[in-house]
Legacy VTK file of the C-alpha trace (Angstrom):
# vtk DataFile Version 3.0
C-alpha trace
ASCII
DATASET POLYDATA
POINTS 116 float
17.457 139.562 208.261
18.893 143.048 208.624
21.604 145.079 206.915
23.993 147.490 208.557
26.980 149.598 207.725
29.468 152.086 209.059
30.856 155.130 207.287
34.367 156.105 208.418
36.708 158.868 207.314
40.195 158.345 205.878
41.654 157.957 209.385
39.082 155.238 210.229
37.145 157.550 212.553
33.433 156.811 212.832
31.307 159.315 210.876
27.954 157.529 211.134
26.303 154.139 211.057
23.072 152.869 209.576
20.909 149.778 209.637
17.752 148.544 208.051
15.376 145.716 208.921
14.868 143.703 205.726
12.588 140.898 206.808
13.074 137.661 204.864
16.076 137.371 202.574
19.406 135.573 202.488
22.504 136.802 204.341
24.108 137.310 200.913
21.273 139.628 199.874
21.481 141.449 203.213
25.182 142.205 202.627
24.363 143.512 199.150
21.555 145.703 200.511
23.896 147.084 203.180
26.443 148.081 200.537
23.808 149.592 198.247
22.328 151.585 201.136
25.779 152.847 202.109
26.490 153.979 198.554
23.157 155.788 198.337
23.784 157.523 201.677
27.243 158.616 200.522
25.887 159.928 197.229
23.161 161.811 199.071
25.861 163.468 201.192
27.791 164.321 197.994
30.652 161.881 198.509
32.036 160.545 195.236
34.943 158.389 196.400
35.127 155.584 198.966
36.406 152.109 199.660
33.628 149.605 200.295
34.656 146.925 202.757
32.877 143.606 203.114
33.717 140.467 205.050
32.108 138.295 202.381
34.303 137.357 199.404
31.255 136.142 197.423
29.630 139.563 197.786
32.817 141.310 196.637
33.014 138.964 193.654
29.360 139.572 192.768
29.973 143.321 192.825
33.074 143.185 190.641
32.144 140.348 188.275
31.158 141.788 184.892
28.937 138.763 184.219
26.679 139.781 187.127
25.683 142.904 185.204
23.825 140.726 182.709
22.334 138.430 185.333
18.863 138.758 186.769
20.227 139.830 190.171
19.201 143.467 190.608
21.306 144.681 193.540
24.763 143.953 192.048
23.653 145.640 188.818
22.532 148.757 190.696
25.777 148.886 192.684
27.826 148.439 189.505
25.972 151.291 187.783
26.650 153.570 190.731
30.286 152.501 190.822
30.672 153.128 187.112
28.849 156.430 186.726
28.721 158.142 190.115
32.288 158.313 191.411
35.281 156.252 192.411
34.367 153.230 194.507
36.757 150.412 195.385
35.705 147.100 196.898
37.894 145.349 199.434
37.429 142.116 201.372
38.266 142.469 205.065
38.256 140.086 208.010
35.066 139.477 209.959
36.680 141.156 212.979
37.249 144.333 210.954
33.563 144.398 210.037
32.211 143.716 213.542
30.591 147.130 214.078
28.505 146.850 210.902
27.405 143.366 211.950
26.462 144.655 215.422
24.356 147.431 213.897
22.510 144.852 211.802
21.909 142.653 214.868
20.502 145.604 216.843
18.052 146.132 214.021
17.012 142.470 214.206
16.258 142.752 217.915
14.148 145.885 217.455
12.740 144.995 214.018
13.152 148.650 213.069
15.740 150.765 211.292
17.990 153.581 212.448
LINES 1 117
116 0 1 2 3 4 5 6 7 8 9 10 11 12 13 14 15 16 17 18 19 20 21 22 23 24 25 26 27 28 29 30 31 32 33 34 35 36 37 38 39 40 41 42 43 44 45 46 47 48 49 50 51 52 53 54 55 56 57 58 59 60 61 62 63 64 65 66 67 68 69 70 71 72 73 74 75 76 77 78 79 80 81 82 83 84 85 86 87 88 89 90 91 92 93 94 95 96 97 98 99 100 101 102 103 104 105 106 107 108 109 110 111 112 113 114 115
């Protein structure tokens, strides 16, 4: 499995993309890793405000559900801590078609078994 993401500006212009070969994990976990990686990249570049888009409603729910903070699932807890203490981050569910570039980046990573 691989994770991928795209960072766009306010006018939806491509700024950069990223991907990461994860190995064995669930697609749900891959989506979470992709979001966490994107947040960490944005923080590293000193961005403090963004809208996170995902085509998976379960992932969005896991990232906004307060009960997940107390669960044993690490990635949603890390994302929630970043969202709470490191800026203004919104989460929005979008159609699969809207998220096609991020999915393509992840699939490229699968073919090469390497990260960009």
